MDTraj code that builds the backbone (N, CA, C; nanometers):
import mdtraj as md
import numpy as np

residues = "LEU ARG PRO VAL SER THR GLN ASN GLU ASN ASP PHE THR ASP ASN ASN PHE GLN LYS ASP THR PRO ASP ARG ASP THR LEU LEU MET LYS LYS TYR PHE TYR ASP PHE TRP ALA LYS ARG ASN SER ASP ASN PRO LYS GLU GLU TRP LEU LYS TYR ARG GLU GLU VAL ILE LYS VAL ASN LYS LYS TRP GLY ASN VAL PHE ARG LYS GLY TYR ASP THR ASP ARG GLY ARG VAL TYR LEU GLN TYR GLY PRO PRO ASP ILE MET VAL GLU SER THR ASP ASP PRO THR ALA LYS PRO TYR GLU ILE TRP GLU TYR TYR LYS LEU LYS ASP ARG THR ASN LYS ILE PRO GLU GLN THR TYR LYS LYS PHE LEU PHE TYR GLU PRO ASN GLN GLY ASN ASN GLU TYR VAL LEU LEU HIS SER ASP VAL LYS GLY GLU ILE SER ASP PRO ARG TRP GLN MET MET LEU TYR GLN ARG SER TYR LEU SER THR ASP ILE ASP ASP ILE ASN ALA PRO GLY".split()
xyz = np.array([
    [1.4629, -0.9331, -0.4674],
    [1.3764, -0.8299, -0.5030],
    [1.2491, -0.8267, -0.4135],
    [1.2226, -0.9465, -0.3675],
    [1.1246, -0.9753, -0.2629],
    [1.0565, -0.8470, -0.1718],
    [1.1622, -0.7962, -0.1142],
    [1.0990, -0.6874, -0.0345],
    [1.0603, -0.5748, -0.1056],
    [1.0906, -0.5551, -0.2015],
    [1.0372, -0.4387, -0.2864],
    [0.9217, -0.4653, -0.4209],
    [0.8928, -0.6032, -0.4022],
    [0.8052, -0.6965, -0.4973],
    [0.6334, -0.6533, -0.4510],
    [0.5726, -0.6420, -0.5663],
    [0.4309, -0.6725, -0.5194],
    [0.4121, -0.8116, -0.4974],
    [0.2835, -0.8327, -0.4321],
    [0.2370, -0.9744, -0.4189],
    [0.2384, -1.0383, -0.5425],
    [0.1904, -0.9957, -0.6583],
    [0.1658, -1.0828, -0.8006],
    [0.3164, -1.0851, -0.8674],
    [0.4262, -0.9992, -0.8311],
    [0.5539, -1.0239, -0.8888],
    [0.6003, -1.1273, -0.7806],
    [0.5824, -1.1348, -0.6624],
    [0.6499, -1.2529, -0.5668],
    [0.5825, -1.3824, -0.6269],
    [0.4572, -1.3924, -0.6499],
    [0.4145, -1.4933, -0.7181],
    [0.4603, -1.5487, -0.8194],
    [0.4665, -1.4772, -0.9337],
    [0.5304, -1.4890, -1.0482],
    [0.6436, -1.5616, -1.0115],
    [0.7595, -1.5043, -0.9442],
    [0.8850, -1.5555, -0.9440],
    [0.8898, -1.6846, -0.8801],
    [0.8113, -1.6812, -0.7599],
    [0.7691, -1.8066, -0.6833],
    [0.7341, -1.9608, -0.7897],
    [0.6501, -1.8878, -0.8579],
    [0.6217, -1.9925, -0.9768],
    [0.6864, -2.0194, -1.0927],
    [0.7933, -1.9294, -1.1217],
    [0.8604, -1.9545, -1.2489],
    [1.0238, -1.9657, -1.2205],
    [1.0649, -1.9280, -1.1041],
    [1.2069, -1.9560, -1.0737],
    [1.2533, -2.0087, -0.9513],
    [1.2039, -2.1382, -0.9454],
    [1.2545, -2.2060, -0.8277],
    [1.3918, -2.2411, -0.8444],
    [1.4691, -2.2328, -0.7415],
    [1.6175, -2.2996, -0.7205],
    [1.6418, -2.4291, -0.7760],
    [1.5274, -2.5156, -0.7382],
    [1.5355, -2.6860, -0.7933],
    [1.4882, -2.6959, -0.9074],
    [1.4480, -2.5761, -0.9928],
    [1.4134, -2.6367, -1.1090],
    [1.5201, -2.6376, -1.2089],
    [1.5708, -2.7627, -1.2699],
    [1.6848, -2.7611, -1.3817],
    [1.6443, -2.6811, -1.5077],
    [1.5412, -2.6908, -1.5267],
    [1.5097, -2.6241, -1.6735],
    [1.4453, -2.4714, -1.6585],
    [1.4987, -2.4094, -1.5616],
    [1.4707, -2.2690, -1.5618],
    [1.4967, -2.1700, -1.6866],
    [1.4142, -2.1042, -1.7383],
    [1.4447, -2.0492, -1.8631],
    [1.4936, -1.9096, -1.8225],
    [1.6469, -1.8994, -1.8399],
    [1.7372, -1.7815, -1.8075],
    [1.6815, -1.6773, -1.8777],
    [1.6616, -1.6768, -2.0281],
    [1.6273, -1.5765, -2.1071],
    [1.4854, -1.4960, -2.0462],
    [1.3779, -1.5821, -1.9772],
    [1.2789, -1.5320, -1.9167],
    [1.3051, -1.4555, -1.7895],
    [1.3984, -1.5105, -1.6912],
    [1.4510, -1.4440, -1.5859],
    [1.5339, -1.3134, -1.6374],
    [1.5955, -1.3311, -1.7105],
    [1.6570, -1.1679, -1.7551],
    [1.5893, -1.0586, -1.8084],
    [1.4823, -1.1255, -1.8871],
    [1.3616, -1.0368, -1.9270],
    [1.2668, -0.9645, -1.8116],
    [1.2641, -1.0735, -1.7253],
    [1.1666, -1.0137, -1.6001],
    [1.2577, -0.9412, -1.5084],
    [1.3887, -0.9542, -1.5092],
    [1.4551, -0.8662, -1.4126],
    [1.4637, -0.7359, -1.4864],
    [1.4881, -0.7114, -1.6014],
    [1.4773, -0.5804, -1.6488],
    [1.3286, -0.5251, -1.6603],
    [1.2434, -0.5727, -1.7043],
    [1.1015, -0.5338, -1.6854],
    [1.0737, -0.4850, -1.5383],
    [1.1086, -0.5332, -1.4321],
    [1.1070, -0.5479, -1.3060],
    [1.1631, -0.3688, -1.2600],
    [1.2784, -0.3536, -1.3165],
    [1.3492, -0.2474, -1.2926],
    [1.3055, -0.1130, -1.3734],
    [1.2495, -0.1725, -1.4966],
    [1.2052, -0.0533, -1.5959],
    [1.0973, -0.0193, -1.5518],
    [0.9983, -0.0923, -1.4888],
    [0.8645, -0.0274, -1.4262],
    [0.8704, 0.0640, -1.3287],
    [1.0104, 0.0611, -1.2463],
    [1.0241, 0.1618, -1.1382],
    [1.0868, 0.2678, -1.2098],
    [1.1661, 0.2686, -1.3178],
    [1.2447, 0.3645, -1.3645],
    [1.2702, 0.3144, -1.5125],
    [1.1541, 0.3959, -1.5869],
    [1.1920, 0.3666, -1.7153],
    [1.3151, 0.4342, -1.8039],
    [1.3486, 0.5417, -1.7334],
    [1.4458, 0.6033, -1.8145],
    [1.5921, 0.5686, -1.8001],
    [1.6038, 0.4896, -1.6943],
    [1.7371, 0.4251, -1.6436],
    [1.7095, 0.2953, -1.5380],
    [1.6575, 0.1989, -1.6079],
    [1.6366, 0.0628, -1.5265],
    [1.7917, 0.0183, -1.4314],
    [1.8790, 0.0455, -1.5106],
    [2.0065, -0.0141, -1.4615],
    [2.0450, 0.1002, -1.3372],
    [2.0426, 0.2080, -1.3521],
    [2.0601, 0.3116, -1.2062],
    [1.9688, 0.2332, -1.0873],
    [1.8415, 0.2399, -1.1274],
    [1.7474, 0.1975, -1.0200],
    [1.8128, 0.0815, -0.9424],
    [1.8377, -0.0397, -1.0382],
    [1.8890, -0.1579, -0.9740],
    [2.0139, -0.1275, -0.9248],
    [2.1069, -0.0622, -0.9564],
    [2.2182, -0.0247, -0.8850],
    [2.1852, 0.0164, -0.7614],
    [2.1309, 0.1306, -0.7646],
    [2.0982, 0.2088, -0.6236],
    [2.0240, 0.0843, -0.5085],
    [1.9498, 0.0102, -0.5510],
    [1.8793, -0.1035, -0.4859],
    [1.9954, -0.2114, -0.4208],
    [2.0614, -0.2364, -0.5030],
    [2.1835, -0.3197, -0.4975],
    [2.2622, -0.2650, -0.3836],
    [2.2769, -0.1323, -0.3908],
    [2.3886, -0.0840, -0.2674],
    [2.3267, -0.1141, -0.1393],
    [2.1819, -0.0957, -0.1261],
    [2.1001, -0.0870, -0.0202],
    [2.1079, -0.2458, 0.0180],
    [2.0933, -0.3421, -0.0365],
    [2.0937, -0.4620, -0.0256],
    [2.2446, -0.4775, 0.0210],
    [2.3478, -0.4405, -0.0070],
    [2.4707, -0.4683, 0.0270],
    [2.4788, -0.4273, 0.2037],
    [2.4450, -0.2997, 0.2111],
    [2.4393, -0.2424, 0.3464],
    [2.3730, -0.3454, 0.4486],
    [2.2459, -0.3637, 0.4065],
    [2.1699, -0.4525, 0.4715],
    [2.2334, -0.5823, 0.5220],
    [2.2913, -0.6306, 0.4115],
    [2.3321, -0.7878, 0.4365],
    [2.4734, -0.7584, 0.5308],
    [2.5438, -0.6458, 0.5245],
    [2.6264, -0.6439, 0.6483],
    [2.5861, -0.5971, 0.7763],
    [2.4760, -0.4954, 0.7834],
    [2.4188, -0.4672, 0.8998],
    [2.3584, -0.5591, 0.9897],
    [2.2420, -0.6439, 0.9251],
    [2.1683, -0.7591, 0.9710],
    [2.1819, -0.8781, 0.9362],
    [2.2693, -0.9200, 0.8520],
    [2.3082, -1.0657, 0.8258],
    [2.3652, -1.1472, 0.9449],
    [2.3385, -1.2382, 0.9367],
    [2.4081, -1.3572, 1.0595],
    [2.4251, -1.4691, 0.9752],
    [2.4961, -1.5888, 1.0905],
    [2.5481, -1.7086, 1.0022],
    [2.4142, -1.7821, 0.9343],
    [2.2842, -1.7563, 0.9663],
    [2.1489, -1.8178, 0.9326],
    [2.1102, -1.7783, 0.8181],
    [2.1108, -1.6386, 0.7882],
    [2.0343, -1.5451, 0.7000],
    [2.1104, -1.4439, 0.6335],
    [2.0788, -1.4145, 0.5203],
    [2.1356, -1.2835, 0.4767],
    [2.0520, -1.1537, 0.5336],
    [2.1104, -1.0495, 0.5229],
    [2.0277, -0.9491, 0.5892],
    [1.9221, -0.9026, 0.5107],
    [1.8832, -0.8901, 0.3787],
    [1.7789, -0.8830, 0.3125],
    [1.6550, -0.9924, 0.3464],
    [1.7076, -1.1153, 0.4004],
    [1.6015, -1.1903, 0.4461],
    [1.5685, -1.2196, 0.5901],
    [1.6131, -1.0887, 0.6700],
    [1.5533, -1.0796, 0.7946],
    [1.4373, -0.9674, 0.7949],
    [1.3868, -0.9484, 0.9270],
    [1.2695, -0.8615, 0.9228],
    [1.3173, -0.7278, 0.9008],
    [1.4440, -0.7068, 0.9835],
    [1.5144, -0.5544, 0.9849],
    [1.5191, -0.5373, 0.8245],
    [1.5891, -0.6070, 0.7760],
    [1.6247, -0.5947, 0.6011],
    [1.5512, -0.5665, 0.5301],
    [1.4193, -0.6549, 0.5573],
    [1.2971, -0.6275, 0.4541],
    [1.2207, -0.5300, 0.4653],
    [1.2213, -0.4628, 0.6220],
    [1.1557, -0.3382, 0.6302],
    [1.2355, -0.2215, 0.5994],
    [1.3851, -0.2285, 0.6250],
    [1.4473, -0.1357, 0.5397],
    [1.4466, -0.0944, 0.4403],
    [1.4430, -0.2033, 0.3426],
    [1.4480, -0.2192, 0.2205],
    [1.2957, -0.1753, 0.1345],
    [1.2035, -0.2086, 0.2105],
    [1.0432, -0.1718, 0.1590],
    [1.0255, -0.0516, 0.1932],
    [1.0670, 0.0319, 0.2951],
    [1.0028, 0.1544, 0.3503],
    [1.1385, 0.2300, 0.3472],
    [1.2538, 0.2099, 0.3686],
    [1.3561, 0.2967, 0.3667],
    [1.4012, 0.3027, 0.5357],
    [1.5355, 0.4066, 0.5272],
    [1.5805, 0.3919, 0.6703],
    [1.4646, 0.4829, 0.7620],
    [1.4773, 0.4338, 0.8998],
    [1.3929, 0.5063, 0.9744],
    [1.4196, 0.6390, 1.0261],
    [1.3294, 0.7399, 1.0501],
    [1.3838, 0.8802, 1.0924],
    [1.4284, 0.8742, 1.2174],
    [1.4119, 0.7679, 1.3003],
    [1.4722, 0.7581, 1.4516],
    [1.4640, 0.6163, 1.4767],
    [1.5820, 0.5468, 1.5434],
    [1.5949, 0.4463, 1.5612],
    [1.6213, 0.4226, 1.7137],
    [1.5548, 0.3626, 1.7953],
    [1.6060, 0.3646, 1.9444],
    [1.6476, 0.1809, 1.9482],
    [1.7434, 0.1586, 2.0327],
    [1.8002, 0.0507, 2.0467],
    [1.8161, 0.0151, 2.1748],
    [1.7726, -0.0797, 2.2673],
    [1.7704, -0.1207, 2.4113],
    [1.8495, -0.2683, 2.3925],
    [1.9704, -0.2799, 2.4690],
    [1.9989, -0.4113, 2.4831],
    [2.0370, -0.4279, 2.6239],
    [2.0409, -0.3377, 2.7269],
    [2.0726, -0.3604, 2.8721],
    [1.9515, -0.3367, 2.9532],
    [1.8470, -0.3251, 2.9145],
    [1.7247, -0.3497, 2.9993],
    [1.7164, -0.5074, 3.0760],
    [1.7232, -0.5042, 3.1848],
    [1.7399, -0.6398, 3.2601],
    [1.5928, -0.7027, 3.2527],
    [1.5026, -0.6222, 3.2248],
    [1.3644, -0.6978, 3.2501],
    [1.3016, -0.7059, 3.0779],
    [1.3798, -0.6722, 3.0031],
    [1.3049, -0.6950, 2.8541],
    [1.4376, -0.7601, 2.7712],
    [1.3734, -0.8155, 2.6899],
    [1.4765, -0.8700, 2.5639],
    [1.5216, -0.7537, 2.5169],
    [1.6567, -0.7750, 2.4326],
    [1.6885, -0.6631, 2.3385],
    [1.6024, -0.6378, 2.2242],
    [1.5850, -0.5031, 2.2059],
    [1.4854, -0.4474, 2.1238],
    [1.5115, -0.3424, 2.0615],
    [1.4810, -0.3133, 1.9418],
    [1.4639, -0.2032, 1.8546],
    [1.3302, -0.1253, 1.8219],
    [1.3403, 0.0033, 1.8489],
    [1.1973, 0.0557, 1.7926],
    [1.2373, 0.1366, 1.6930],
    [1.1715, 0.1394, 1.5667],
    [1.1973, 0.2213, 1.4211],
    [1.0924, 0.3104, 1.4394],
    [1.1037, 0.4388, 1.4109],
    [0.9855, 0.5491, 1.3888],
    [1.0260, 0.6113, 1.2542],
    [0.8898, 0.6131, 1.1821],
    [0.8973, 0.6807, 1.0388],
    [0.8181, 0.8047, 1.0585],
    [0.8331, 0.9252, 1.0076],
    [0.7654, 1.0336, 1.0200],
    [0.6648, 1.0157, 0.8919],
    [0.7247, 1.0072, 0.7777],
    [0.6477, 0.9692, 0.6587],
    [0.6926, 0.8463, 0.5991],
    [0.6004, 0.7491, 0.6335],
    [0.6146, 0.5962, 0.5738],
    [0.5668, 0.5793, 0.4238],
    [0.6831, 0.5616, 0.3222],
    [0.6041, 0.5394, 0.1866],
    [0.6657, 0.3809, 0.1605],
    [0.5507, 0.3082, 0.1110],
    [0.6077, 0.1634, 0.0853],
    [0.6613, 0.1716, -0.0578],
    [0.7786, 0.1181, -0.0687],
    [0.8245, 0.1155, -0.2139],
    [0.7485, 0.0247, -0.2887],
    [0.6596, -0.0899, -0.2386],
    [0.5908, -0.1591, -0.3292],
    [0.4656, -0.1211, -0.3906],
    [0.4240, 0.0057, -0.2933],
    [0.2922, 0.0831, -0.3419],
    [0.1944, -0.0287, -0.2956],
    [0.1897, -0.1089, -0.1967],
    [0.0862, -0.2238, -0.1482],
    [-0.0210, -0.1293, -0.0743],
    [0.0540, -0.0266, 0.0123],
    [-0.0203, 0.0637, 0.0838],
    [-0.0127, 0.1963, 0.0762],
    [-0.0923, 0.2949, 0.0866],
    [-0.0650, 0.4233, 0.0756],
    [0.0133, 0.4875, 0.2108],
    [0.0833, 0.6198, 0.1625],
    [0.1615, 0.6786, 0.2465],
    [0.1074, 0.6959, 0.3894],
    [0.1596, 0.6602, 0.4921],
    [0.1288, 0.6700, 0.6434],
    [0.2194, 0.7589, 0.7147],
    [0.1798, 0.8276, 0.8069],
    [0.2546, 0.9096, 0.9039],
    [0.2570, 0.8518, 1.0318],
    [0.3676, 0.8833, 1.1085],
    [0.4080, 0.8779, 1.2274],
    [0.3984, 0.7035, 1.2663],
    [0.4709, 0.6224, 1.2356],
    [0.4413, 0.4944, 1.2221],
    [0.5625, 0.4181, 1.2960],
    [0.5575, 0.2993, 1.3529],
    [0.6536, 0.2367, 1.4366],
    [0.6678, 0.1002, 1.4226],
    [0.7906, 0.0370, 1.4185],
    [0.7900, -0.0913, 1.4109],
    [0.9078, -0.1496, 1.5483],
    [0.8503, -0.2461, 1.6143],
    [0.9170, -0.2981, 1.7227],
    [0.9773, -0.4165, 1.6745],
    [1.1332, -0.4427, 1.6752],
    [1.1953, -0.5579, 1.6541],
    [1.2258, -0.6166, 1.7998],
    [1.2491, -0.7582, 1.8239],
    [1.3215, -0.7599, 1.9331],
    [1.4051, -0.9036, 1.8949],
    [1.4802, -0.9758, 1.9831],
    [1.5625, -1.0713, 1.9941],
    [1.5274, -1.1602, 2.0719],
    [1.4297, -1.2614, 2.0187],
    [1.3679, -1.3741, 2.1037],
    [1.4839, -1.4799, 2.1772],
    [1.5902, -1.4959, 2.0794],
    [1.6834, -1.5818, 2.0943],
    [1.8006, -1.5291, 2.0864],
    [1.8643, -1.4780, 2.2159],
    [1.9766, -1.3779, 2.2211],
    [2.0962, -1.4548, 2.1684],
    [2.1797, -1.3727, 2.1198],
    [2.3046, -1.4217, 2.0684],
    [2.3422, -1.4145, 1.9340],
    [2.2223, -1.4378, 1.8507],
    [2.2375, -1.4319, 1.7046],
    [2.2313, -1.3122, 1.6288],
    [2.1739, -1.2042, 1.6823],
    [2.1363, -1.0823, 1.6069],
    [2.0258, -1.0858, 1.5192],
    [1.9458, -1.2025, 1.5306],
    [1.8232, -1.2212, 1.4553],
    [1.7169, -1.1425, 1.5333],
    [1.6971, -1.0318, 1.5074],
    [1.5512, -0.9434, 1.5895],
    [1.4714, -0.9716, 1.4814],
    [1.3456, -1.0315, 1.5129],
    [1.2156, -1.0451, 1.4447],
    [1.1148, -0.9257, 1.4833],
    [1.0250, -0.9125, 1.3818],
    [0.9299, -0.7863, 1.4275],
    [0.8339, -0.8591, 1.4876],
    [0.8236, -0.7881, 1.6102],
    [0.7000, -0.8255, 1.7056],
    [0.5990, -0.7288, 1.6807],
    [0.5828, -0.6290, 1.6640],
    [0.4560, -0.5527, 1.6561],
    [0.4623, -0.3844, 1.5809],
    [0.3669, -0.3409, 1.5146],
    [0.3843, -0.2520, 1.4214],
    [0.2358, -0.1781, 1.4254],
    [0.2142, -0.0598, 1.4181],
    [0.1162, 0.0029, 1.3756],
    [0.0683, 0.0404, 1.2328],
    [0.1857, -0.0055, 1.1198],
    [0.1575, -0.0139, 1.0049],
    [0.0802, -0.0739, 0.9487],
    [-0.0290, -0.0544, 0.8689],
    [-0.1314, -0.1204, 0.7898],
    [-0.0398, -0.2458, 0.7229],
    [-0.0905, -0.3605, 0.7445],
    [-0.0379, -0.4604, 0.6458],
    [0.0541, -0.5441, 0.7152],
    [0.1312, -0.4911, 0.8253],
    [0.2456, -0.5698, 0.9025],
    [0.1788, -0.6102, 1.0332],
    [0.2781, -0.7028, 1.0933],
    [0.2257, -0.7506, 1.2489],
    [0.1744, -0.6743, 1.3236],
    [0.0713, -0.7006, 1.3825],
    [0.0331, -0.6210, 1.5149],
    [-0.0080, -0.7057, 1.6150],
    [0.0580, -0.7317, 1.7247],
    [0.0319, -0.8028, 1.8321],
    [-0.0047, -0.7137, 1.9527],
    [-0.1190, -0.7285, 2.0023],
    [-0.1968, -0.6602, 2.1253],
    [-0.0813, -0.7139, 2.2361],
    [-0.0480, -0.8354, 2.2316],
    [0.0531, -0.8991, 2.3511],
    [0.1840, -0.8534, 2.3378],
    [0.2431, -0.7272, 2.2561],
    [0.3826, -0.7318, 2.2258],
    [0.4520, -0.7147, 2.3791],
    [0.3782, -0.6515, 2.4603],
    [0.4832, -0.6157, 2.5850],
    [0.4795, -0.7392, 2.6725],
    [0.3960, -0.8337, 2.6710],
    [0.4294, -0.9668, 2.7307],
    [0.5377, -1.0192, 2.6534],
    [0.5466, -1.0472, 2.5551],
    [0.6478, -1.1172, 2.4680],
    [0.7806, -1.0573, 2.5091],
    [0.7838, -0.9100, 2.5004],
    [0.9105, -0.8394, 2.5040],
    [0.9681, -0.8260, 2.6494],
    [0.8789, -0.8565, 2.7394],
    [0.9261, -0.8384, 2.8853],
    [0.9017, -0.9867, 2.9510],
    [0.9181, -1.0840, 2.9034],
    [0.8921, -1.2409, 2.9488],
    [1.0019, -1.2556, 3.0561],
    [1.1200, -1.1850, 3.0444],
    [1.2115, -1.2138, 3.1229],
    [1.1739, -1.2174, 3.2755],
    [1.0998, -1.1189, 3.2921],
    [1.0559, -1.0554, 3.4272],
    [0.9241, -1.0599, 3.4451],
    [0.8152, -1.1547, 3.3668],
    [0.7049, -1.1519, 3.4013],
    [0.6157, -1.2598, 3.2955],
    [0.6008, -1.3373, 3.3541],
    [0.5092, -1.4380, 3.2846],
    [0.3896, -1.4704, 3.3354],
    [0.2752, -1.4524, 3.2393],
    [0.1436, -1.4857, 3.2804],
    [0.0685, -1.5886, 3.2414],
    [-0.0057, -1.6602, 3.2845],
    [-0.0755, -1.7731, 3.2575],
    [-0.2085, -1.7281, 3.1676],
    [-0.2452, -1.6118, 3.2085],
    [-0.3757, -1.5207, 3.1769],
    [-0.3496, -1.5146, 3.0416],
    [-0.4563, -1.5640, 2.9371],
    [-0.4400, -1.5461, 2.7915],
    [-0.4899, -1.4226, 2.7489],
    [-0.5869, -1.3529, 2.8457],
    [-0.6303, -1.2468, 2.8226],
    [-0.5330, -1.1056, 2.8755],
    [-0.4321, -1.1458, 2.9442],
    [-0.3368, -1.0493, 2.9992],
    [-0.2605, -0.9948, 2.8835],
    [-0.2613, -0.8562, 2.8386],
    [-0.1877, -0.8090, 2.7459],
    [-0.0669, -0.6973, 2.7914],
    [-0.0886, -0.6558, 2.9168],
    [0.0214, -0.5697, 2.9452],
    [0.1216, -0.6282, 3.0569],
    [0.2478, -0.6019, 3.0377],
    [0.3433, -0.6376, 3.1405],
    [0.3237, -0.5530, 3.2468],
    [0.3349, -0.5825, 3.3878],
    [0.3147, -0.4554, 3.5004],
    [0.4503, -0.3610, 3.5017],
    [0.4144, -0.2436, 3.5070],
    [0.5690, -0.1673, 3.5587],
    [0.5156, -0.0586, 3.5032],
])
top = md.Topology()
chain = top.add_chain()
for i, resn in enumerate(residues, 1):
    res = top.add_residue(resn, chain, resSeq=i)
    for name in ("N", "CA", "C"):
        top.add_atom(name, md.element.get_by_symbol(name[0]), res)
traj = md.Trajectory(xyz[None], top)
């Protein structure tokens, strides 16, 4: 539920439902789970949960790897939180850059309602350690997301290394 939970909901689950707590209150967990989905669709919480579950299954298949479930990856979290992008550009064969993906949203609606709707927003994911399909969020222009002015330097470090900490643009 974490990708579509508010900060208060995440804090509540972190404090009350830890895996290593032997005396977890399963009745409280069930009530919380039902209430969570009832807040999102009071007419049919089960339907809302099943729709989300299908998305989680998709995300796990597409972006999961031996280290993480798909929902626990940056791409999985963004997909679950904001939905599928309108445009997705993949680059795996640029010899000067690490593999990357750019996701563009024409209208970005946050399912957690943490931020207001935004238009024409992008996410840049890259694979810093090639071979494990673990793309991480490098930069975004979405409020509340990672924004790194040195994103070009990180993406193009194969071909350009700078020792100048003020350098933010890779040449070319």
